[in-house]
mmCIF file of the C-alpha atoms, coordinates in Angstrom:
data_MODEL
# 
_entry.id   MODEL 
# 
loop_
_atom_site.group_PDB 
_atom_site.id 
_atom_site.type_symbol 
_atom_site.label_atom_id 
_atom_site.label_alt_id 
_atom_site.label_comp_id 
_atom_site.label_asym_id 
_atom_site.label_entity_id 
_atom_site.label_seq_id 
_atom_site.pdbx_PDB_ins_code 
_atom_site.Cartn_x 
_atom_site.Cartn_y 
_atom_site.Cartn_z 
_atom_site.occupancy 
_atom_site.B_iso_or_equiv 
_atom_site.pdbx_formal_charge 
_atom_site.auth_seq_id 
_atom_site.auth_comp_id 
_atom_site.auth_asym_id 
_atom_site.auth_atom_id 
_atom_site.pdbx_PDB_model_num 
ATOM 1  C CA . UNK A 1 1  ? 0.000  0.000  0.000  1.00 0.00 ? 1  UNK A CA 1 
ATOM 2  C CA . UNK A 1 2  ? 1.413  3.369  -0.998 1.00 0.00 ? 2  UNK A CA 1 
ATOM 3  C CA . UNK A 1 3  ? 1.158  5.962  1.744  1.00 0.00 ? 3  UNK A CA 1 
ATOM 4  C CA . UNK A 1 4  ? 0.441  9.643  1.132  1.00 0.00 ? 4  UNK A CA 1 
ATOM 5  C CA . UNK A 1 5  ? 3.309  11.984 0.463  1.00 0.00 ? 5  UNK A CA 1 
ATOM 6  C CA . UNK A 1 6  ? 4.513  14.458 3.076  1.00 0.00 ? 6  UNK A CA 1 
ATOM 7  C CA . UNK A 1 7  ? 6.904  17.168 1.978  1.00 0.00 ? 7  UNK A CA 1 
ATOM 8  C CA . UNK A 1 8  ? 7.218  15.303 -1.324 1.00 0.00 ? 8  UNK A CA 1 
ATOM 9  C CA . UNK A 1 9  ? 8.079  11.972 0.332  1.00 0.00 ? 9  UNK A CA 1 
ATOM 10 C CA . UNK A 1 10 ? 6.063  9.043  1.577  1.00 0.00 ? 10 UNK A CA 1 
ATOM 11 C CA . UNK A 1 11 ? 5.625  8.260  5.265  1.00 0.00 ? 11 UNK A CA 1 
ATOM 12 C CA . UNK A 1 12 ? 6.346  4.593  5.907  1.00 0.00 ? 12 UNK A CA 1 
ATOM 13 C CA . UNK A 1 13 ? 6.320  2.284  8.909  1.00 0.00 ? 13 UNK A CA 1 
ATOM 14 C CA . UNK A 1 14 ? 9.805  1.965  10.390 1.00 0.00 ? 14 UNK A CA 1 
ATOM 15 C CA . UNK A 1 15 ? 10.943 5.318  9.043  1.00 0.00 ? 15 UNK A CA 1 
ATOM 16 C CA . UNK A 1 16 ? 12.714 7.702  11.450 1.00 0.00 ? 16 UNK A CA 1 
ATOM 17 C CA . UNK A 1 17 ? 11.036 11.073 12.038 1.00 0.00 ? 17 UNK A CA 1 
ATOM 18 C CA . UNK A 1 18 ? 11.294 13.919 14.518 1.00 0.00 ? 18 UNK A CA 1 
ATOM 19 C CA . UNK A 1 19 ? 8.525  14.108 17.095 1.00 0.00 ? 19 UNK A CA 1 
ATOM 20 C CA . UNK A 1 20 ? 8.057  17.516 18.714 1.00 0.00 ? 20 UNK A CA 1 
ATOM 21 C CA . UNK A 1 21 ? 6.488  16.850 22.103 1.00 0.00 ? 21 UNK A CA 1 
ATOM 22 C CA . UNK A 1 22 ? 3.932  18.940 23.980 1.00 0.00 ? 22 UNK A CA 1 
ATOM 23 C CA . UNK A 1 23 ? 6.768  20.991 25.509 1.00 0.00 ? 23 UNK A CA 1 
ATOM 24 C CA . UNK A 1 24 ? 8.256  21.793 22.100 1.00 0.00 ? 24 UNK A CA 1 
ATOM 25 C CA . UNK A 1 25 ? 11.242 19.439 22.466 1.00 0.00 ? 25 UNK A CA 1 
ATOM 26 C CA . UNK A 1 26 ? 12.396 17.629 19.318 1.00 0.00 ? 26 UNK A CA 1 
ATOM 27 C CA . UNK A 1 27 ? 12.851 13.889 19.874 1.00 0.00 ? 27 UNK A CA 1 
ATOM 28 C CA . UNK A 1 28 ? 13.928 11.063 17.575 1.00 0.00 ? 28 UNK A CA 1 
ATOM 29 C CA . UNK A 1 29 ? 11.076 8.644  16.796 1.00 0.00 ? 29 UNK A CA 1 
ATOM 30 C CA . UNK A 1 30 ? 10.110 5.716  14.558 1.00 0.00 ? 30 UNK A CA 1 
ATOM 31 C CA . UNK A 1 31 ? 6.793  5.421  12.710 1.00 0.00 ? 31 UNK A CA 1 
ATOM 32 C CA . UNK A 1 32 ? 4.768  2.383  13.813 1.00 0.00 ? 32 UNK A CA 1 
ATOM 33 C CA . UNK A 1 33 ? 1.509  3.092  11.930 1.00 0.00 ? 33 UNK A CA 1 
ATOM 34 C CA . UNK A 1 34 ? 0.333  5.480  9.197  1.00 0.00 ? 34 UNK A CA 1 
ATOM 35 C CA . UNK A 1 35 ? -3.271 6.673  9.215  1.00 0.00 ? 35 UNK A CA 1 
ATOM 36 C CA . UNK A 1 36 ? -4.018 8.021  5.752  1.00 0.00 ? 36 UNK A CA 1 
ATOM 37 C CA . UNK A 1 37 ? -7.806 7.660  6.048  1.00 0.00 ? 37 UNK A CA 1 
ATOM 38 C CA . UNK A 1 38 ? -8.282 8.042  2.312  1.00 0.00 ? 38 UNK A CA 1 
ATOM 39 C CA . UNK A 1 39 ? -6.718 11.494 2.192  1.00 0.00 ? 39 UNK A CA 1 
ATOM 40 C CA . UNK A 1 40 ? -5.763 12.896 -1.218 1.00 0.00 ? 40 UNK A CA 1 
ATOM 41 C CA . UNK A 1 41 ? -2.189 12.157 -2.280 1.00 0.00 ? 41 UNK A CA 1 
ATOM 42 C CA . UNK A 1 42 ? -1.422 15.892 -2.230 1.00 0.00 ? 42 UNK A CA 1 
ATOM 43 C CA . UNK A 1 43 ? -2.287 16.348 1.441  1.00 0.00 ? 43 UNK A CA 1 
ATOM 44 C CA . UNK A 1 44 ? -0.031 15.322 4.346  1.00 0.00 ? 44 UNK A CA 1 
ATOM 45 C CA . UNK A 1 45 ? -0.690 12.129 6.232  1.00 0.00 ? 45 UNK A CA 1 
ATOM 46 C CA . UNK A 1 46 ? -3.371 13.030 8.781  1.00 0.00 ? 46 UNK A CA 1 
ATOM 47 C CA . UNK A 1 47 ? -1.703 11.108 11.609 1.00 0.00 ? 47 UNK A CA 1 
ATOM 48 C CA . UNK A 1 48 ? 0.867  8.502  12.567 1.00 0.00 ? 48 UNK A CA 1 
ATOM 49 C CA . UNK A 1 49 ? 1.649  6.356  15.575 1.00 0.00 ? 49 UNK A CA 1 
ATOM 50 C CA . UNK A 1 50 ? 5.234  6.430  16.773 1.00 0.00 ? 50 UNK A CA 1 
ATOM 51 C CA . UNK A 1 51 ? 7.624  5.150  19.391 1.00 0.00 ? 51 UNK A CA 1 
ATOM 52 C CA . UNK A 1 52 ? 10.242 7.176  21.287 1.00 0.00 ? 52 UNK A CA 1 
ATOM 53 C CA . UNK A 1 53 ? 12.869 6.261  23.879 1.00 0.00 ? 53 UNK A CA 1 
ATOM 54 C CA . UNK A 1 54 ? 11.926 7.291  27.424 1.00 0.00 ? 54 UNK A CA 1 
ATOM 55 C CA . UNK A 1 55 ? 13.855 10.351 28.593 1.00 0.00 ? 55 UNK A CA 1 
ATOM 56 C CA . UNK A 1 56 ? 13.818 9.281  32.245 1.00 0.00 ? 56 UNK A CA 1 
ATOM 57 C CA . UNK A 1 57 ? 17.100 7.420  32.823 1.00 0.00 ? 57 UNK A CA 1 
ATOM 58 C CA . UNK A 1 58 ? 15.452 5.484  35.669 1.00 0.00 ? 58 UNK A CA 1 
ATOM 59 C CA . UNK A 1 59 ? 13.048 3.812  33.213 1.00 0.00 ? 59 UNK A CA 1 
ATOM 60 C CA . UNK A 1 60 ? 15.315 0.887  32.391 1.00 0.00 ? 60 UNK A CA 1 
ATOM 61 C CA . UNK A 1 61 ? 14.623 -2.831 32.307 1.00 0.00 ? 61 UNK A CA 1 
ATOM 62 C CA . UNK A 1 62 ? 16.581 -5.920 31.230 1.00 0.00 ? 62 UNK A CA 1 
ATOM 63 C CA . UNK A 1 63 ? 16.247 -4.832 27.574 1.00 0.00 ? 63 UNK A CA 1 
ATOM 64 C CA . UNK A 1 64 ? 17.539 -1.290 28.124 1.00 0.00 ? 64 UNK A CA 1 
ATOM 65 C CA . UNK A 1 65 ? 15.749 2.031  28.232 1.00 0.00 ? 65 UNK A CA 1 
ATOM 66 C CA . UNK A 1 66 ? 11.981 1.669  28.022 1.00 0.00 ? 66 UNK A CA 1 
ATOM 67 C CA . UNK A 1 67 ? 10.023 2.992  25.057 1.00 0.00 ? 67 UNK A CA 1 
ATOM 68 C CA . UNK A 1 68 ? 6.969  5.227  24.990 1.00 0.00 ? 68 UNK A CA 1 
ATOM 69 C CA . UNK A 1 69 ? 4.253  5.216  22.369 1.00 0.00 ? 69 UNK A CA 1 
ATOM 70 C CA . UNK A 1 70 ? 2.319  8.145  20.963 1.00 0.00 ? 70 UNK A CA 1 
ATOM 71 C CA . UNK A 1 71 ? -0.772 7.686  18.813 1.00 0.00 ? 71 UNK A CA 1 
ATOM 72 C CA . UNK A 1 72 ? -2.606 9.784  16.241 1.00 0.00 ? 72 UNK A CA 1 
ATOM 73 C CA . UNK A 1 73 ? 0.162  12.376 15.979 1.00 0.00 ? 73 UNK A CA 1 
ATOM 74 C CA . UNK A 1 74 ? -0.496 14.867 13.145 1.00 0.00 ? 74 UNK A CA 1 
ATOM 75 C CA . UNK A 1 75 ? 2.103  16.248 10.747 1.00 0.00 ? 75 UNK A CA 1 
ATOM 76 C CA . UNK A 1 76 ? 3.361  19.755 11.598 1.00 0.00 ? 76 UNK A CA 1 
ATOM 77 C CA . UNK A 1 77 ? 1.427  21.226 8.664  1.00 0.00 ? 77 UNK A CA 1 
ATOM 78 C CA . UNK A 1 78 ? -1.844 19.950 10.173 1.00 0.00 ? 78 UNK A CA 1 
ATOM 79 C CA . UNK A 1 79 ? -1.190 21.018 13.791 1.00 0.00 ? 79 UNK A CA 1 
ATOM 80 C CA . UNK A 1 80 ? -2.031 24.477 15.140 1.00 0.00 ? 80 UNK A CA 1 
ATOM 81 C CA . UNK A 1 81 ? -0.506 23.853 18.565 1.00 0.00 ? 81 UNK A CA 1 
ATOM 82 C CA . UNK A 1 82 ? 3.210  24.592 19.174 1.00 0.00 ? 82 UNK A CA 1 
ATOM 83 C CA . UNK A 1 83 ? 3.941  20.908 19.846 1.00 0.00 ? 83 UNK A CA 1 
ATOM 84 C CA . UNK A 1 84 ? 2.662  17.330 19.622 1.00 0.00 ? 84 UNK A CA 1 
ATOM 85 C CA . UNK A 1 85 ? 3.411  16.869 15.907 1.00 0.00 ? 85 UNK A CA 1 
ATOM 86 C CA . UNK A 1 86 ? 5.908  15.113 13.657 1.00 0.00 ? 86 UNK A CA 1 
ATOM 87 C CA . UNK A 1 87 ? 8.230  16.219 10.854 1.00 0.00 ? 87 UNK A CA 1 
ATOM 88 C CA . UNK A 1 88 ? 10.832 14.482 8.698  1.00 0.00 ? 88 UNK A CA 1 
# 
């Protein structure tokens, strides 16, 4: 399945992106799901799910630093708030 283009590129599962959190901090993330919801190919992907590494150094287990998930995160071009969006 071809995913919609964002900034002239497709958004694909497993692709690294930058997630800007609710505090405006840029964090490295990986796409885990793409929600295109039948949007036109010229519009950005309405939302993605992603995974980020926990910032709290105390959140470790036998596999290393724990991960956090974020769901239904819009592209920067579709978000009016100063955070909680993704960009490439």
